[in-house]
C-alpha positions as CSV (number, residue, x, y, z in Angstrom):
1,Q,-11.5,-6.3,10.6
2,F,-8.0,-5.8,9.4
3,L,-5.4,-3.0,9.4
4,T,-3.0,-1.9,6.7
5,L,0.2,0.1,7.1
6,S,0.7,2.3,4.1
7,P,3.2,5.0,3.1
8,M,2.4,8.7,2.7
9,P,4.4,9.3,-0.5
10,S,3.3,12.9,-0.9
11,F,3.8,14.1,2.6
12,A,7.2,15.8,2.1
13,T,5.9,17.5,-1.1
14,S,2.8,18.7,0.8
15,L,4.9,20.1,3.6
16,R,7.0,22.0,1.0
17,N,3.8,23.4,-0.5
18,V,2.7,24.6,3.0
19,C,6.1,26.4,3.4
20,H,6.0,28.0,0.0
21,S,2.4,29.0,-0.1
22,K,2.3,30.6,3.3
23,G,-1.4,29.9,3.2
24,E,-4.1,29.3,5.9
25,L,-2.4,26.1,7.3
26,W,0.9,28.0,7.6
27,T,-0.7,30.7,9.6
28,K,-2.0,28.1,12.1
29,L,1.6,27.2,13.0
30,S,3.4,29.2,15.7
31,L,6.4,31.2,14.6
32,H,8.7,28.6,16.2
33,E,6.9,25.8,14.3
34,Q,7.3,27.8,11.0
35,V,11.0,28.2,11.6
36,Q,11.4,24.5,12.5
37,L,9.4,23.4,9.4
38,E,11.4,25.6,7.1
39,A,14.7,24.3,8.6
40,L,13.5,20.7,8.2
41,M,12.6,21.3,4.6
42,E,16.0,22.8,3.9
43,S,17.7,19.8,5.5
44,L,15.5,17.4,3.5
45,K,16.5,19.2,0.3
46,E,20.2,18.9,1.2
47,L,19.7,15.1,1.9
48,H,18.0,14.7,-1.4
49,V,20.8,16.4,-3.3
50,L,23.4,14.3,-1.5
51,H,21.4,11.1,-2.1
52,E,20.9,11.8,-5.8
53,A,24.5,12.8,-6.5
54,K,25.9,9.7,-4.9
55,K,29.3,11.4,-5.2
56,E,29.4,12.1,-1.5
57,S,30.7,9.5,0.9
58,D,28.3,7.3,2.8
59,E,29.6,9.1,6.0
60,C,28.4,12.4,4.6
61,I,25.0,11.1,3.7
62,D,24.7,9.3,7.0
63,S,25.6,12.5,8.9
64,K,22.9,14.5,7.0
65,L,20.4,11.6,7.5
66,K,21.0,11.7,11.3
67,S,20.5,15.5,11.3
68,V,17.2,15.2,9.4
69,E,16.1,12.3,11.7
70,S,16.9,14.5,14.7
71,C,14.9,17.4,13.3
72,I,11.9,15.1,12.6
73,R,12.0,13.7,16.2
74,R,12.2,17.2,17.7
75,N,9.0,18.2,15.8
76,E,7.0,15.0,16.2
77,S,3.8,16.4,17.6
78,M,3.6,19.2,15.0
79,L,4.4,16.8,12.1
80,I,1.8,14.2,13.2
81,A,-0.9,16.9,13.4
82,L,0.1,18.2,9.9
83,A,0.1,14.7,8.6
84,A,-3.4,14.0,9.9
85,H,-4.6,17.3,8.4
86,L,-2.9,16.8,5.0
87,I,-3.9,13.2,4.6
88,C,-7.5,14.3,4.8
89,E,-7.1,17.4,2.6
90,K,-9.1,17.0,-0.6
91,R,-9.4,18.5,-4.0
92,R,-12.6,18.0,-6.0
93,G,-13.8,15.7,-3.3
94,Y,-10.9,13.3,-3.3
95,A,-7.8,13.0,-1.0
96,L,-4.7,14.6,-2.6
97,D,-2.6,11.7,-1.3
98,A,-3.0,8.9,-3.9
99,V,-2.5,6.1,-1.3
100,A,-5.1,7.7,1.0
101,N,-7.5,8.1,-1.9
102,F,-7.2,4.4,-2.7
103,H,-7.9,3.2,0.8
104,L,-10.7,5.7,1.4
105,R,-12.5,4.8,-1.8
106,N,-12.3,1.2,-0.8
107,G,-14.1,1.9,2.5
108,A,-11.2,2.2,5.0
109,R,-11.1,4.4,8.0
110,L,-8.0,6.4,8.8
111,E,-7.0,4.8,12.0
112,S,-3.6,6.3,13.0
113,I,-0.5,8.2,11.9
114,R,2.7,6.2,12.6
115,F,5.6,8.4,13.4
116,A,9.1,7.1,12.4
117,A,7.6,3.9,10.9
118,D,10.1,3.6,8.0
119,M,13.3,5.6,8.4
120,S,15.0,4.5,5.2
121,V,16.4,7.3,3.1
122,R,13.7,6.8,0.5
123,R,10.8,7.1,2.9
124,I,12.4,10.0,4.7
125,L,12.6,11.9,1.4
126,E,9.0,11.0,0.5
127,S,7.2,11.1,3.9
128,L,9.7,11.9,6.7
129,G,9.3,8.2,7.7
130,F,5.6,8.5,8.4
131,M,3.2,5.8,7.6
132,V,-0.6,5.6,8.0
133,S,-2.7,2.8,9.4
134,Y,-6.1,2.2,7.7
135,S,-8.7,-0.1,9.2
136,Y,-11.2,-2.1,7.1
137,S,-14.3,-3.3,9.0
138,T,-16.6,-5.6,7.1
139,Q,-19.5,-3.9,8.9
140,H,-18.6,-0.4,7.8
141,V,-16.6,-0.7,4.5
142,T,-19.6,0.0,2.2
143,E,-20.9,2.8,4.4
144,N,-17.4,4.4,4.6
145,A,-16.8,4.1,0.8
146,R,-20.2,5.8,0.1
147,A,-19.6,8.6,2.6
148,Y,-16.3,9.3,0.9
149,E,-17.6,9.0,-2.7
150,F,-20.8,10.9,-2.3
151,D,-20.2,13.3,0.6
152,A,-16.3,13.7,0.4
153,E,-16.3,12.5,4.1
154,V,-13.2,10.9,5.4
155,R,-13.9,8.5,8.3
156,V,-11.3,8.8,11.0
157,S,-10.6,7.4,14.5
158,A,-11.2,9.5,17.5
159,D,-7.4,10.0,17.9
160,V,-7.0,11.2,14.3
161,S,-10.0,13.5,14.8
162,K,-8.3,15.2,17.7
163,L,-5.2,15.8,15.6
164,I,-7.1,17.3,12.7
165,T,-9.0,19.7,14.9
166,R,-5.7,21.3,16.0
167,F,-5.8,23.5,12.9
168,N,-9.5,24.3,12.9
169,L,-9.7,24.6,9.2
């Protein structure tokens, strides 16, 4: 058995979609969580603008980065639950997240969501610093791959399963 630690490059985009769509997942958040998520997305947008412009001083970017990091840390439990749900979200039977889809098609099990695993500006803009641990067990890799391919079933650890059930979707 071995583990991988992989990025969630579409996590920030998925969260923006949750905010904009105001769909079923949005309604599962408390009013406080909705406000916090919208504020985080706005701060992330400002960081992106500053980072892309590169006209601002490093101090200005560092200040905004610290503000975003603080907001991420304040909302850790909500964001981890959202990450677990969104990483398993599928369209046409396949995970929306390309990295997740790759690992799941190859028979991995979603083992854990790693909070603040890579807090570089690039990873914060893509995934709020989250990374995902996938496990490959030689005993289960074929079974897991078939379950994903034919039944659209994502195999997850007990810890991830608890996070997913928070939203009861």
